[in-house]
C-alpha positions as CSV (number, residue, x, y, z in Angstrom):
1,M,111.5,135.5,12.2
2,G,110.7,137.8,15.0
3,K,109.9,136.8,18.6
4,L,106.6,137.6,20.2
5,V,107.2,139.4,23.4
6,S,104.7,140.5,26.1
7,T,105.4,143.2,28.7
8,M,102.8,143.2,31.5
9,F,102.3,145.3,34.6
10,V,100.6,143.4,37.4
11,T,99.9,143.8,41.1
12,L,100.8,141.2,43.7
13,D,97.3,139.8,43.3
14,G,97.6,139.6,39.5
15,V,95.6,142.7,38.5
16,Y,96.7,144.3,35.2
17,Q,93.8,146.8,34.7
18,A,94.5,150.5,34.2
19,P,98.1,150.8,35.6
20,G,98.7,154.2,34.0
21,G,95.9,156.5,35.2
22,P,92.5,156.8,36.9
23,Q,90.6,157.3,33.5
24,E,92.6,154.7,31.6
25,D,90.1,151.9,32.0
26,P,87.4,152.2,34.5
27,S,85.3,149.4,33.0
28,G,83.5,147.2,35.4
29,G,83.5,150.0,38.0
30,F,87.2,149.8,38.5
31,D,88.2,152.9,40.5
32,Q,91.9,152.2,41.3
33,G,93.5,153.2,38.0
34,G,97.0,154.6,38.1
35,W,98.4,152.1,40.7
36,S,101.8,151.8,39.0
37,V,102.5,155.5,38.9
38,P,104.1,155.8,42.4
39,Y,106.7,153.2,41.4
40,G,107.8,154.8,38.2
41,D,111.4,155.6,39.1
42,E,114.6,155.7,37.0
43,D,115.1,151.9,37.2
44,F,111.6,151.3,35.9
45,G,112.0,153.8,33.0
46,R,115.4,152.3,32.1
47,F,113.9,148.8,31.7
48,V,111.0,150.1,29.6
49,T,113.4,151.9,27.3
50,E,115.4,148.7,27.0
51,V,112.3,146.8,25.9
52,F,111.4,149.4,23.3
53,D,115.0,149.2,21.9
54,G,114.2,145.7,20.5
55,V,110.8,146.4,18.9
56,G,110.0,145.8,15.3
57,A,106.2,146.0,15.4
58,F,103.4,146.1,17.9
59,L,100.5,143.7,18.4
60,L,97.7,145.1,20.6
61,G,94.3,144.1,21.9
62,R,91.4,146.5,21.1
63,R,91.1,148.1,24.5
64,T,94.8,148.8,24.9
65,Y,95.0,150.0,21.3
66,D,92.2,152.6,22.0
67,I,94.0,153.7,25.2
68,F,97.3,154.1,23.3
69,A,95.7,155.7,20.2
70,S,94.1,158.4,22.4
71,Y,97.5,159.4,23.9
72,W,100.7,158.5,22.0
73,P,100.0,160.3,18.6
74,K,100.0,163.6,20.6
75,M,103.5,162.8,21.9
76,T,105.7,164.3,19.2
77,D,109.0,164.8,21.0
78,P,111.7,163.2,18.7
79,S,113.8,162.4,21.8
80,D,111.1,160.3,23.4
81,P,112.2,156.7,22.6
82,I,108.8,155.2,23.4
83,A,106.6,157.7,21.5
84,T,108.9,157.6,18.4
85,K,108.7,153.9,18.2
86,L,104.9,153.7,18.8
87,N,104.2,156.3,16.2
88,A,106.6,155.2,13.5
89,L,106.5,151.4,13.6
90,P,103.7,149.1,12.3
91,K,100.8,148.5,14.7
92,Y,98.5,145.5,14.5
93,V,95.3,145.5,16.5
94,V,93.2,142.4,17.0
95,S,89.5,143.4,16.6
96,G,86.3,142.2,15.0
97,T,84.7,145.7,15.1
98,L,87.4,148.3,14.3
99,T,87.2,149.2,10.6
100,D,88.9,152.6,10.2
101,P,91.7,153.1,12.6
102,S,92.9,156.7,12.7
103,W,96.4,156.1,14.2
104,S,98.9,156.1,11.3
105,G,100.5,152.7,10.6
106,T,97.7,150.6,12.1
107,T,96.4,147.4,10.5
108,V,93.4,145.5,11.8
109,I,93.7,141.8,12.0
110,G,91.0,139.3,12.7
111,G,89.9,135.8,11.7
112,D,92.3,133.0,12.6
113,L,94.5,134.5,15.3
114,A,97.0,131.7,15.2
115,N,97.7,132.0,11.4
116,E,97.6,135.8,11.5
117,V,100.1,136.1,14.4
118,T,102.4,133.4,13.0
119,A,102.6,135.3,9.7
120,L,103.3,138.6,11.6
121,K,106.1,136.9,13.5
122,E,107.6,135.6,10.3
123,R,107.8,139.0,8.6
124,T,108.7,141.1,11.6
125,D,112.4,142.2,11.8
126,G,112.9,142.4,15.6
127,E,110.4,141.8,18.3
128,L,106.6,141.7,17.8
129,Q,105.7,143.3,21.1
130,V,102.5,143.1,23.1
131,H,102.0,145.8,25.7
132,G,99.1,145.4,28.1
133,S,96.3,143.6,26.3
134,G,95.7,141.0,28.9
135,A,92.9,139.1,27.1
136,L,95.1,138.9,24.0
137,V,98.1,137.6,26.0
138,R,95.9,134.8,27.4
139,S,94.9,133.9,23.9
140,L,98.5,133.9,22.7
141,L,99.5,131.7,25.6
142,A,96.8,129.3,24.9
143,L,98.0,129.1,21.2
144,D,101.6,128.6,22.3
145,L,102.6,131.7,20.3
146,L,104.1,133.8,23.1
147,D,107.9,133.5,23.2
148,T,108.9,135.9,26.1
149,L,107.0,137.4,29.0
150,H,108.4,140.4,30.8
151,L,106.4,140.4,34.1
152,M,106.6,143.6,36.1
153,T,105.1,142.9,39.5
154,F,104.3,146.0,41.6
155,P,104.3,145.8,45.5
156,V,100.6,146.6,45.8
157,V,97.4,144.6,46.3
158,L,94.1,146.0,44.9
159,G,91.6,143.2,45.6
160,A,89.6,144.1,42.4
161,G,90.1,144.5,38.7
162,R,90.9,142.2,35.8
163,R,93.5,139.6,36.4
164,L,96.1,138.4,33.9
165,L,96.0,134.7,34.6
166,T,92.6,133.2,35.4
167,E,91.0,129.8,36.1
168,G,91.2,127.7,32.9
169,A,94.6,129.0,31.6
170,V,96.5,126.5,29.5
171,P,99.2,124.9,31.7
172,T,102.5,126.4,30.6
173,A,106.1,126.2,31.8
174,F,108.6,129.0,31.6
175,R,112.4,129.3,31.9
176,H,113.7,132.3,33.9
177,A,115.7,134.5,31.5
178,G,116.8,137.3,33.8
179,G,115.5,139.8,36.3
180,R,116.0,142.7,38.6
181,V,114.2,144.7,41.3
182,T,113.9,148.4,41.0
183,A,114.7,150.8,43.9
184,A,111.0,151.4,44.3
185,G,110.4,147.6,44.7
186,V,109.1,146.6,41.3
187,S,110.1,143.0,40.5
188,I,111.0,142.7,36.8
189,Q,111.3,139.1,35.7
190,S,111.7,137.8,32.2
191,Y,110.6,134.3,31.2
192,E,110.9,132.3,28.0
193,Q,108.1,129.8,27.2
194,A,109.3,126.3,27.8
195,G,106.3,124.1,26.8
196,R,104.1,122.2,29.2
197,P,104.8,121.9,33.0
198,E,106.6,118.8,34.3
199,Y,105.3,117.2,37.5
200,G,106.7,115.2,40.4
201,S,106.5,114.8,44.1
202,Y,108.6,115.5,47.2
């Protein structure tokens, strides 16, 4: 059975929207896209490559899927470890409206998310990876389906944009599983889900 693993880019104030470019996702009037780019050094690239080394299949939300599908199929360099995995491995997109995906290897899933994703985990050899897809990640957390969260926190505050964890999130505890800080100051921390929080007093 595969593990469900999320890799998220967030700012210090928790924004995950459009890290990769100004036109990536301007919805809601967001005009600060591309905020992660100045921090994309060798340390950052090395970690991303390590993540992709473990992937068996991808699970994406519709918005992230559309962003990826408009870019990655055009990347055909066989030495690119990210492009080769994204283009060759199975991709599952959660959507109630997408009916005819053009990106090869794509399957649309809908209906009962808990059952669908549990079945995907059971038949995936390696990690079932979620990249971006913040709304989907929140749903997976609420269903206790997420096993590992790689949280990459960039040293920037935007003050606007969609935030990963919002009011009403299901209380969840995590166990720290490792981390590093890149030369550019990106804090990369990995967490394993550990059930519900415990409480006490000082």
